[in-house]
C-alpha positions, -999 to +999 in steps of 0.1 A: +037+250+719+050+287+739+026+309+747+031+338+722+014+374+723+011+403+701+041+427+710+026+456+683+031+490+695+000+504+682-029+490+666-048+505+638-082+506+649-096+518+615-077+489+595-089+461+622-127+475+617-122+481+579-113+441+582-141+427+604-164+450+583-152+434+549-152+395+566-187+399+582-202+415+545-190+385+529-196+358+557-219+338+538-197+339+500-168+325+523-193+297+532-208+292+500-172+289+485-156+268+514-184+241+509-178+243+470-142+239+476-146+206+496-173+191+472-142+193+449-119+184+475-128+146+466-102+134+437-126+112+421-153+144+419-124+164+410-116+137+377-151+143+371-152+175+368-121+176+349-134+153+324-167+170+319-148+202+312-125+185+288-152+165+272-185+188+273-206+158+284-205+121+295-226+092+306-217+073+338-205+040+322-178+062+305-171+080+338-166+044+353-145+033+321-122+069+324-115+065+361-118+032+367-142+028+396-178+010+396-206+028+379-222+028+415-196+047+428-195+073+400-234+075+403-231+083+441-203+114+431-222+127+405-255+129+425-232+149+452-222+172+426-257+176+409-272+183+446-251+209+444-254+223+415-219+217+401-235+193+369-269+192+354-281+159+336-297+154+300-319+124+288-314+107+255-331+078+251-317+054+276-289+072+286-285+100+308-254+126+301-239+148+325-222+183+321-209+214+343-232+238+350-223+276+348-228+281+381-194+271+397-176+283+361-156+313+376-147+286+406-135+259+385-120+269+352-088+283+371-087+252+391-089+227+363-069+247+341-040+241+367-041+205+359-032+213+320-006+237+329+015+235+358+026+208+381+007+210+410+024+215+439+028+178+462+020+197+492-011+212+486 
């Protein structure tokens, strides 16, 4: 790779400092959003979140049957999502039902809506 350097004539120091400050002030938010996006970057977890958004609540057996992976695998994904507060569990008799929490709604809903409204670009 060629050694490329910036050839700008004059730096806008005010802009650079303003942008540095913006990024610095939001450093923890960048981390939280990045971690949240990496959590839903797994296709099984994304399917689980999509289904819970559509159906409001499902049990592990329902999710296993729908997605076509073992109950054990679904349970592991549910545990990760629950540990990160994406989902919550509610026990009714012997069955545990899972549903979305409100914590990540502002991040999840736009992404899940894309799946219903537009073809997702293959290169994403």
